[in-house]
Each structure stands twice: as C-alpha cells, then as structure tokens.
N, C-alpha and C positions, 0 to 999 in steps of 0.2 A: 579644649574640645567641647565643654559644656556650652560656652558662648557660641560656638559654631553651630551646634545643634539647635539652640534657641533661635539663631539667625535664620536657619532653614525653616523652622516651624512658623515663625512670624511671617515669612514670605510665602507660606503655603507650598513650599517646594521640598519634597522629601529627598534626602541625599544619604547614601551610604557608600563608604570607601573600603575596599578590600585589597590586601597585598598578596602577590603571588611570588613564586620562587624565581621568576625571570620574566622577560618580555612576553607579551601575549601575541601569538601569531595566528590564532584561528578562534572564532566564536561560532557556535551552531545553536540556533533556536530549534528545539525539537517539536514545536507546534502542538502542544497538548490541546485536547479538545476544549478544555476550559480556558478561555482566552486570558482570564485574570490570573492564571497560575501556570504560565509557560515555564517549562524546564529549559535551562540553558547549560551548554557544555563549553568549556574553554580549554585550549591547549597552549601551554607555555613553550618557550624556545628550548627548554630542557626536556620536552616530551611529557610533561606532567599534565594530567587531566583533572579539571575541577568541575564540580556539578553544583548548580543552584536550582532549588525547587521553589523559590519564592521571588522570581523575577530579578534576581541579582542582588538581593539584600545580604544573603549568607551563602558561603561557598564551602563545599566539602572537597578536600584533597583526596584523590583516588589513587595516588601513586602506589601505595601499599597494596591495595586491592588488586591492581593490575599485575604487580610483581608476583604476588602470592598465587593468583590464578595461572599465571604463566609457568611458574615452577611445577605445578601439578601436571602439566601436559608435556613437559620436556622429556624426550626419550634418551637423551645423552647428557650426562651430568657435566660434560665439558662445554655444552652449549649455553649461550647467554639468553636471558629473557628479552632484553632490549627495552626500549620505550616506544611510545606512540610517535609517529611522524606524519600522520594524516588522518583526518576524520571525514567520513562520508555517510550521508543519510539516504534512506530509500526514497524514491520519488513517489511511492504509493502509500508508504507508512512512515511518517516523519519521526516516529518513536524508534524505528529500527535503524541502528547505527553500527557501522563497521569502523574499527580502529586498526589501521595498518601499522605494523611495527618495524623497527629498525633491524630486527634479526629474523628468526624463523617462527616467531609467535605473533599471532594477530588476535584481536578480540572482537566480540560482537555483543551488542546489547539490544534486546527487544523492547526496552522501556526507557530509552534515553539515559542510560548510565546507572539506573537504579539496580539493575542486575547485569553483571559482567560474566561472559563466558569466553574462555580462551580457546583459540584454534591453532593446532599445530599441523603444518603440512611438510615440514622438513625443508621448506623453501622460503625465501623472502618475497612476498608479493609486491609487485611494482605498480600495477594498475588494477582497477577494480570496477565492476559494473553490475548494479542491480538490474533485475529483469523489470520491464516497464509495467507488467501486470501480475506476475507471479512473485510474491515477495520472498519465497523460499528458494528461488533460482538465482544463482550468482555466477558471473564470469570473472576470472582474474588471470593475470599473467605473471610469470616469474622466470628468472634465468636459472637454467639447470646448473648444477655444480659438479665439479670433478675433483677427485682426490689427487694429491700431489703426484703420485707415481702411477695413477690409473691410466691404462692404455685404451685406445679406441673410444675415448670419451670426449665429447665436444660440447662447448657451452652454447646453448641455444635459448631463444626466447620461446617459452611454451605457454599454451593456452590451457587453463584448467576450468572445470565446471563443478559446481555443487548444486544439488537439487534438494538439500535438506538444511538450508540456512547456515551453511558453512561447516557442518559437522564432518562431512566426508567430501573429499575432492578427487577428481579424476583428470589426468592429463589427456587432452583430446587432440592436440595438434602441436607440431614443432616448427621451428624456423618461421615464427609468426612475426609479422610487422604490425598490423593493426587489426582490431576486431570490434564487433558491436552486436548486440541483439538486433534482429532484422526489422524492427519497427519502433516508432516513438510513442504513438498514442496508446494509452491503456485501454481504449475502446476499440482497438483493432479487431476486425472480424474477417479479414481477408488473408493476411499473412499468417502462416502457421506459427504458433507461439514458441516452437523449438528453433525457429530460424535464427541462424547466426551468419553474419557477414564477416569475412576475414580476408586479409591479404597475407600471403605467405609464399615461401619458396618451396614448391612441391618436391623438387629434386635437390634440396639443400645438402651441402656437404661441408665438413669441417666446422670450425668455429663461426658462428653467425656474426655478420657485421651489419650494423644499422646506420650507415652513413651515406647520404645522398640517394638519388634515384637509381633503382636497380632493375635492369631488363629481365631478371629471372624471377621477379616477384609478380604475382597475379592475384586478381580478385575472384573469390569464390563465395558461394553460399551453401549452407547445409541445413537440412530440416530434421536431422537425426543425430545431433551432437557429434558431427564430423565422422560418423561411420561411413557416409558417402558425401561427396561434394560435387558441385557443378560450377564450372568456370563461367564467370560473368564477363570479365574484361581481361584480355591478355595484356600483360605488362601494366595492369592497374595497380599502382603502388599505394595510393592514399585515397580515402573516400570520406565524404561527410554526409550523414543521414539527417534529413530534416523531416518534419511532418508531411510535406508534400513531394519532395524530390530527394534523389540521391545523386551526389556529384562524385565523379571519379577522375583522378589525375592519372593519365596514362603516359608512360615514359616513351618518348620518341627517339631520344639519343642520350645514352648515359654518359658519353664522354664530355659533352658540353652541357649536361644536366637540363635538357630540353624536354618539356612535357606538353600535353594537350589535355583538354577537358571534355568529359562526356557527362550526360545527364539522362536520368530516367525518372518517371513517376515512381514514388516509393510506396504508394498505397495500392499496389496490385500484386497478384500472385507471381506473374512472370514479368521480368523487367524488360524494358525496351530502350536500350541505351543508344544514344545518338550523339554525334559530335556537336558541340555548341558552335554557333556561327558568330564569328567576331570580325569587326571591320578593321583588322590590323594584320600586318605581316611580320610584326616583331616576334621574337622567340619568347616563349613562356617558360619561366623557371620555377614559379610556385604560385599558388592560389590561396586567397583567404575569402571565405564566404562571410561577408560582413553583415548581411541581412537576407532573410529568406521568406519574408512576408509578401505574398502576392507576387511571385516571381523571385528575383534575387539581385542583390548587389554583389559583385565579385571584384576584389582587388587583385590585380595580376602584376607580378614582378617580372618585368621584361629585361632588366639590365644584367643582374648577376644574382647568384643565390642569396647573398647577404645584403642586397640593396635596401636602402631606407626610403626609396621612392618607387611608387607603383602607379598604375592607372586603374581607376575605378570604372567599371562597366555596369550598366543597368539592363535587365532583360525585359522581355514581354512576359505575359502571364504564364507562358509555358516554360520559362527559365531556360530556353534554348537559343533564342535570338538576342544578341547583345549589341549595344552601341556604347560609345564612350560617354560617360556621365561627368567625370571630373579627372583632369590630367594632373600628374605630378603629386598625387596624394601621399601623405606621410604614413610610413609604416616602420615598424621596428625590424631588426635583423631576425627576430623570432617569428615575424609574420603578423604581429598585432597591428591594427590600423587605427589611426585617429579618425574614426568614423562611427557616429553614434546616432541612434534613433531617439527622438523625443518620445518617451514612453507615454502611452495613453492617448496619443493623437495620431491621426493618419497622415502620412506623406511628408512629415517634417524630420529632417536629418541635419546634423551639424558635422562638418569634417574640416580637416586641415590639409592644405596643399602647400607646395613649395613654389614661390613666385620666381622661378629661375629665368623667366623671359626678360625680367628687368636687368639681370646681370649675367650675361653669357660667360662661359668658361669658368664656372664656379668649381672650386675644389670641393671634394666630397666632405672634407672636414669642416667646411664652412656652410654646408647646406642648412643646418639648423638655424642659421641667422635669418633665413628668408621664409619662415613659416607664416601663413595667413589662415584665418578661420573663415569658412563659408557656411551658408545655410541655404537649404532648399525647402520650399513649401509645396512642391509638386513632384515629390519623389524623384529628385535627381534630374528632372528635365531642364531646370534652370537653377543656377547657383548665384548667390549674391553675398556681399559682405554683411557682417552683423552691424546693425545700426548702433552707433555709440551713444551713451547717455549724454544729456545736455549739461548736467551738473554733477559734481561728485557727492560723496556721502556727507560732506559738510556744507553743501549748498552752494559751493563755488562753481562758477561757470567753467566748463572744460573747453580747451582750445583744440578742436578736432573738426575743422571746417573743410579741409581739402578733400578732394575726391579719393585720394589714396589713404585717408585716415579712417580707421574702423576699429571695432572691438575684436580682440583675439583672445581665445581661451585655451588653457592647458588641457591635455588629455593623457592617454596611456603612454605616449612616447616620452613624456616628461619623467616617467618612472617614479611617480609619487613625490617628486620634489616639491610640487605645489598641488593644491586641491584639484581633482579632476572634474570635468563636466558631469553634471548629475541631474537626473529626473526620475520620477517614479510614476507608475500607472495609477496610483490612488491619490495623487495630488495634481489633478489635471491642470496643465498650463504652466506649472512652476518649474523653473530651471535655475540651477545654481552653478557657478563656476568661478575660477580665478584666472586672471589675465591682465591685459593692459589695453589702452587705446593707442593707436599709432599706425605706422605702415606695416610693421611686422611684430610677431610675438616676441616678448622680452623674457629673459631668464634672470634679470636682476631683481633681487628681493625688494629693493626700494621702489621698483616700478610696477610690481604686481599687486593688484587689489582684488577685492571680492565683489562679484556682480550677480544680479538676479533678473530674471524675466518672469512675469506672471501671465503672459499671453502667448506662450508657446514659442518664444524667440523673436517675436515681431519687434518688441521694444525692450530696452535694457536700462537698468539703473545700478549705480554703485551703492553697495550696502555697507561696506567696511573698508578701511585702509589696510593694506597688507594682505598676505595670503592667509586663508583660514581653511579649516576642515569643517564640514557641515553635515546636517541631517535634517530630514523633514518627518514630522509625525502628525497624528490626528487628521489624516486626509489633507494635509497642508495647513492645519490650524496652528501648528507650532513649528518654528524653525530655530535651530540651535547652531551657533558658530563658536569656534575656539581657534586660537592661533595655532598654526602647525609649524611655525618657524622658530619658536623658543618656548621654554618651559613657562607654564602659566598656572595661576590659581583661579582664574575667572573665565566665564564664558558669557556670550551674549545670546539672548533669545528674543523672538518676536512672535506675538500672537496675531498680528494684523498684516501678515505678508510683507514685512519690511517697512511699514510706515514709521514705526518706532521700534527701538531696541532697548531692552533692559540688560544691565550688567549684573551678573550674579557670581558671587564667590562660592565655589564648590569645594575648595580644599584649603587647609592651612599651610600646605607646603606646595611648591611648584611641581607640576607634572608635565613632562614632555609628551604631548598627546600624539598618539599614532592615528586614531580614528574615532569617530562618533557613529554609532549605529543604533538602530531600533529593530523591532521584529520585522521580518521580511515584507509584510504587507503594508507597512507604514501607516497603520490605522490607529495605533495606540499613542499615548502621551508619555511613555517611559523610554528613556534613552540610556545607553551604556557608553561611557567614555573609557577608553583604555589607552595606556601609555606606560611610561617608565619614569622612575625617580631614583635618586642616589640615596643609599643607606650607608651610614658610616658605623662600622662595628670594629672595635679594637684598632682604630686608626686606619682601617681598610675601607676603601670605597667599593660598595657592592651595588650593582644595578638590580632593582626589584621591579616586578610588574605591578601595575595598579589598575584596578577596575572601579569605576565610579558609576553607581546607578543613580539616576536623577528622574524623579517622577513629577511631571507638571500637571497632573490630572485635577489638582484642586485649586489652581490659580484663578479660575473663573467661578466655580461653584455651581454652574448650571450647564445643561446641554442645550444646544440650539433647537429652535422650534420653527415651524412654518415651512418645512421641506416640501409640502404639497402645494404651497401657494407662494412660490418664489417671486421676488421683486415687489411683493405687496408691502404695505407700511409696517405690518405687524410680523413680518417674516424675517428671520435671520439669514435668509438665502436669496440669491439672485440668479438670473439666467446669464450665461456667458457662451459666446460662440467663437471658436477659433477661426481665423481668416489668414489668407496669404497676402503677399505683397502685390501681385498683379491683379487678382480678383479679390477685392476687399469683402465680398459677401459670401464666398464659398471656399471650401477647402476639399480637394480631391473629389469635386463634383457634388458635394453635399454641404448643406447648412445644418450643422449639428449644434443644438442648444443643450448645454450642460447646466445642472443645478450645482452651484457652489456657494459657500458661505460668504456673506458680505464681508468686505475687508475689515470694517470697523466693528463688527458684531462681537461683543465680549462673551463668547460662549464656546463650548466644545462640540465638535461634530459627533464624537462618540464612536466606538468601535463598530457599532451595528449600522452605521449610515449606509444606505443604499443610494448611490449617486444616480439620479435619473437623467435621462437625456432624450431628446426628440430629434428626428432626422427628416429633413426635406431635401429632395433631390433637385439639383440646379440644372439649368440649361448649359450645354457644353460651350466652353469658350476656348480661345487659343491656349490658355493655361492647362487645359485638360488633355492636350495632345503633345506628344514628343516626337522627335525625328525617328524614323524607322531605321532598321539596319541598312548601312551603307549610305545614309543621308546625314546631313549636319546643317546647323543654322548658318545662313549666309553671313560671312565676315565675322563669325563668332558672336553675333548679336543675339542675345537670348530672346528677343522679340521678333527676329527676322523669320522669313519663311524657310522651310527645310528644302535643301537642294542636294542632289547627289554629289558624292565625292567625285573629283575630276577624272580619276582613273576608272571609276565604276561605270560599266555599261549595262543598263537595265535590260532585262530579257522579257520581251512581251510574247514570246512563243509559248504555245500551250505545252504543258508537261506531257511526257510520253503516255502516262496512264490517265489522261484527261477523259472524263466520261460525259459530263453535262456542261459544267461551268468551271472556270478557273479564275483566280483573283490576281490583280496587279496592283501593287501598292501605289499610293499617291505620294509617298515619302513621309507619311505620318503613321503613328499608331497611338491608340488610347493608352494613357499611363496605366500601368498594371495596378489594379485595385481601385481605379477611378470609377465613380458611380453616376456621372452626369448623364442627362437624358436630353435628346433633341439639340437645338442650337447649332453651333459650328460642327460640321460633319466632314471628316476626312477618311471615312472607311474605304477599304480597297474597292477598286472597280471590278465588277463581275463581268467576264467576257465569255461568250459561247465557245465551247470546244468545237474544233473542226468535225464535221459529220454529225452535229447534234441532232438527235431524234426528238421530235416534239411530243411523242407519246411517253417519254421518260421524264418523270417529274420528281423533284427532290422532296417536295412536301405538298400539303394541301393548298398552300398559297400559290405555288406554281400552277397547280391544276386550275384554281380559280382564275388566275391571270390569263391562262390559255383560253378558258371558256369565255371570258370577257372579250379577248382578242377575236375569237371565232364569231361572237355575236356582232362585233363591229364590222367584220368582213361581210357577214350576211346582210347587215343593214346597208352597207355601201353597195352591195350587189343588187339588192332590191330597189335602191334609189340611184342606180348607175347613170340614169339620164340627167341627174343633177350635178354630176361631176364630170369635168373635162378629161381627167385622167386619174388613174389609181396609182398609189404608191406601194412599192414592195417594202413592207414594214421590216421584214427580217434583213433584207439587203441593206437598208438604210442604217439599221442598228449596228451591223458589222462594220460598215464604212465609218460610222462615227467613232466606234471603238478604236479602229486602226488610226484614225486621225488624232485621237487623244494620245495614243501611245507614241506617235511620232514627236509630239510636242515635248514629251518627258525625257527624250534621249539627249543626254549632254555628255561631251567627251572633253579630255584635257590631260594634264600631267600632275601626278602626286596627290594622294588623298589622305595621308596620315596627318593627324593633328599633332603627333609627337614630332618635335623639331630637333632633328639630329644635329643641327649646327650648334646647339647649345650644350652639347656633350663634349667635355674635354677628355679625349681618349687617354691622354697621358696621366690624368688623375683617376682614370678607371671609374667614372661615375656611372 
C-alpha cells in the first residue's frame, strides 16, 4: 500500500479507496455552498447510507443512526424499522434530503445527512415530490392497508401532503393515479402555490387497479389541497408538466388501449387544452415527451402497448401542430427512447431508428439487429448518419467507404450493457459514446469501441478499443475512461480532449466498475469511481462495494489565462463555433462563438470559469425551415421541397370567425427555436377575409400602409390624364391570392410515411 500511495503522489494524482457493505446503487451530491467541500451521500444495495464530508476521502456509515432514529418513532413494537431504498433531494435546497424506507419509517435531513430525523406515517411511501418553491411543503403517495379480517376496507393509492417538512401528514385524496405540484419554475407568479394537478377515479370503488388506460380516471386540479377540485380533462389518465406546456393523454378506448393527446400552456392561471394535430391516422397507445425545449419532440407508440418501435414527431413553437420527424425510432417496453439532445448546443439531437425497410417481414425478436444511429443539426427537420472516423485509435485506416457504412452508438435501450451516449452542458461540443462502424449497431463486445466528438457530433474519432465507461470534468479539461466489461486496476485520462491518453493505476486489486461520476455541473477535477470486488473471508466469497476518489486538480499546477483574449498567442483559450452539415456557417439561424480552452494548453479551467459566447444572427436558408403539418419532403429527399401528402386537401377558405386577415401555409414553417433573420422566406400567405373593412386595422403598420395606399390613389386621380386606365388594387390582390391558392392544391392516394407492408401481422410487430 505504501508503494501505491507514493506512486499516486509522484504523479500528482490524489487517490483514496473505501469499501462498503455491498454494491453502490445511488450517489447524491448535496451541493454545499463551499465548492471545495461538497458533502456526498451513498446508498448501498443493502440500504445502508454512507456520508462523506471531504469530497469522498472518508466515509461514515449511518446505518446505526437510521435504525436508532426509526425505533424512537415506531408506535407498534411488532413493526420493523426497515432500511432506505431511495434518496431524493430538494430542487431548491440541495442540503434537504428525504430517505424513503422499505417499511413505515422514512427519514429526512436538512443538512445532507449530518442530522437525521425519522418520519412515521403508518404507511410505506412509494413516491415523493418536493414543492418547487416552498421547501417545507411535500407531496407523497402510499397504498392504504387493511387488516386480515377487516371488512369494508379497500386498498387504494392515496395522496398525502405535509406542510411542515414531513413532521405531520394528511391524506387528501384516494384512488389516485398520478399527481404533481402545478408548476415547475420556482419563480412562478401566476399559478397559486397550493395548486396540485392530479389524475384519479372520483367514484372509485373496491380495490384500486393501476393497469392500462382507464376510462374512469380523469385529470383535476385543486388550489386548496383537494378540499375542492376542478376537472380539466375527462378521461385524462396521464400528464406531463414542463416549464412551458402540460401534455395530457386522454383515453379514447380502453378495450384496445387507444389514447389521444392534448396540450395547454402551463404558465397561465386557467388552462386551455386543445387536441394536438398529427399527420397520421394510426392509433396511439402511449406517448413519451423526449424533449420540450422550444416546442416538443414526442415519441408515439402506434403498434401495441409494449412495442419497441415508435414514431417521433416534432411540433411548432406552440407544441400543438406536429409532423413526422423520424420513423421507426427505438424505444423500450417501459417507454424510454433512444433520443438524446446534445447538451449545451441548440438544435442537435442523436437518435436510433430501426432500418426495417431494408428487410421486410422482420420478426419482432430480430428487430434489435437493425438499429442505426442518426443525427440532426436542425432540430429534427433533417436526419443523417453519423460520419465515421477515418482511422482507429491506433492510427490504422478504417474500411468504411460504402454509403451504408456509418457510426452507431449505444443508448438507453442497451440497458447499460455498454457505455451510453453522453454530453454535458459545461463541456461545450464534447460527446462520448460506445458503438461500432458498419451498417447496423453491434452488440458483440469485440466489435464495440469507444468514440468521441469535440464539435457537437459533426466529426468523430475512436479514442479506445473496447467498451468503456467515462466522465468529463473541469469544463471538458479532463476526460476519464475505464473498462466496463471486465474488472480492472487502471484507468485512462486525457487533458487534451483525446489527443493523448495517460494510463493510471488506481488500485492494487481489480474492481468491476459500475460507473464514473463527478459533481453534477462537471466543473471540478475530482471523480468518483464506484463498483464491486470480491472479498474472501473464511473461504467464502463476499461481494463488497468500492468507492475510489481520484483528484486530478494538481497534474498541471496552474489555471488557464487569457479568457478575455481568446485565440491570441498568449491566451490558453480559443474561439469555436458549432455548425451544421447543410449550412457550415450557422446553426439554428445563429453563429455562436464560444470561448473554450485550446486543446494542447496544459492548464486547468478551474471551477469559476465563466464561459463567454457571442451571437450573430444569420440570414435564413433552406436549413432553417421544415415541412409544415400535412406536408413532407418530396421523395423523402431531405433537401427537396415540401409538398402536401397525397390524401391531404388544403383548405383555402376563410375560417368562420375571420375578421380581417387569415393565413394559408406555403407548406413550410420555421424550425421552433430558430433565430434566423431575412434571407429565404416561407412565411404563410396573408389573405383578406370576405367583407374586409378597410377602417379595421390590426396595428399601426396596417394604418400606415392604408395611408400610403390612399396617397397613391389621390396622386393617380390628380394626374389621371397621364394614365390610360386605372387599376382596382383591391380586386387585383384578391385575384392574385386565389390564383396562388389554386396552384397549391394537389390530390392523390395515401399519405402515411409508415409502410404497413413491412409489418408481419403473424409476428405481431
């Protein structure tokens, strides 16, 4: 051990290893205000809690404290204290932690485990939710219990509330399905802070069942802790609340488990739910909101409740009008989707789809063999394969020249068999992943390698042979890798974004690594490796948990300089701008220049780095527009014009409530969140309503236009002898609009992009 410590000191890398009673299943950083002294909590598979107050060097076992506190609150000597099975921290106070137990005792700590208080409710809590702005308000759910011979007692899921940080609890609703506080942002000033959104069976009877979609469950809200409630959506079973919108799945038919989707703005006192508009007639069985920034991406399961294939749709900025973005996207039976946003950058997403068009009549059991990875740089308007690296990590040329050969990455559907796709908001442009190059994603360990991009997914290179687990620290200044396929004593680290890699032995005994993590903001240079190793006691093999704390903060000895003068000779920083594939100069209508450390600068960014950036708005190009609802790219060509689906008949008639003007789409819409200005313009055409009155003006610009128009008429009248005839301006405008409308009408047969001929009904795909 002495030689090991000397080895660490010589290499300026501080290492400490601690053993736990079993495998580690959860780690929580409590985010102390002093960054250099963050408290950390760990939970083992045996339900034991450990606390470190020195960044992971030393650990205090709290099992006895939890047990003793639990015994003090038990009201029945026959009841058990239990152990912890879940840790959750407050969104507004990271020091406030709740520990949910396996029995009727729960625990709460106001200071990240230094003080523990037991809570007894006579129930086992299943779910738990802190209030977004009042840290002493808590919602929780539990199942009621009945005695063996007790009559007229039914088991129901109940909603409870505490207004004193868990000391006292009150049951406020029964037959509950789902619940939430009524807003997300702590700065809310519109929604009452008491608001609760809840789906429940108001006329529930008997034992409650929570299986499938239920026609008797409805969505309500209450502003007085359920003393009164208001129905929002009849047969609304599930909802998802985002900072901008609330989505609700409404049951249409419980026998075939068919649902439809409604949406409303979430930042208003009264909700205005409307059905979302989808360009498809297939039945909906479930929804997954995969992203809700500037509109929404929604993955819909059209096939059956447990299907592993869905269709991803992208909305406009209102989150109510959707078009198909990516067909045959991969999802798990639980509804998780292989669909990730590249954090810190606008408009870049990576997803996996099933290439079933190449092989019709695929059995469901064989679908995983046909996974491919796609990337978009314009928020889902166009998708393309990942560009494979030219050489491998050993400098050998890779054979991937055909059009069907590209890079494929593993994600959530792999169920952690290999390292998942990974990016962070504080390491701009860096992406890590495991996968392979070829036609499809491979699950063979000997074909899976580790890859990296430092330009937001535009280009990739192989950084290690085999699958690894990884983590990024120091704003991207340190990257750590370790094998996740076999026990190991070493790791690799790079301080120059993958140009070179150093091998470092962190343990004298092999550890089977579960994960590598750092504090949530990825700004420090301290890492936690956790995993398991075998311990032999009295000829018995016992699995123990291991935590390895590694500190790289001294390998350079200095912090970077020149943040204010990037790209200059004496600066450690440079300017970098992310770009897309179609428009190499702009991304989402902007040219954003970020300040980032030069790749070969031997220095640390430091925790206090404030990453600067500048924004210039670009002229609009074709890349900034996507097809509108009921339109698609001709021949599925991502660069072709948008044309209407063949069965779609565009309506040019004015709406019934038309007052002054109404708009007719040209088949395009601006990508939600795009900031381009001028250039290519596909905005809807404004047409005059029938019976338009010229003295009704929408705004000051309309008034000015009419004044100019009147001045022109007066000029023509005064100089009428110079003109052979006069033109009726209003009549010409209306005729031109009607002629334009006639050109846009196209008819035909069949508009769904989903090809039913590829579905083998016998295999029930």
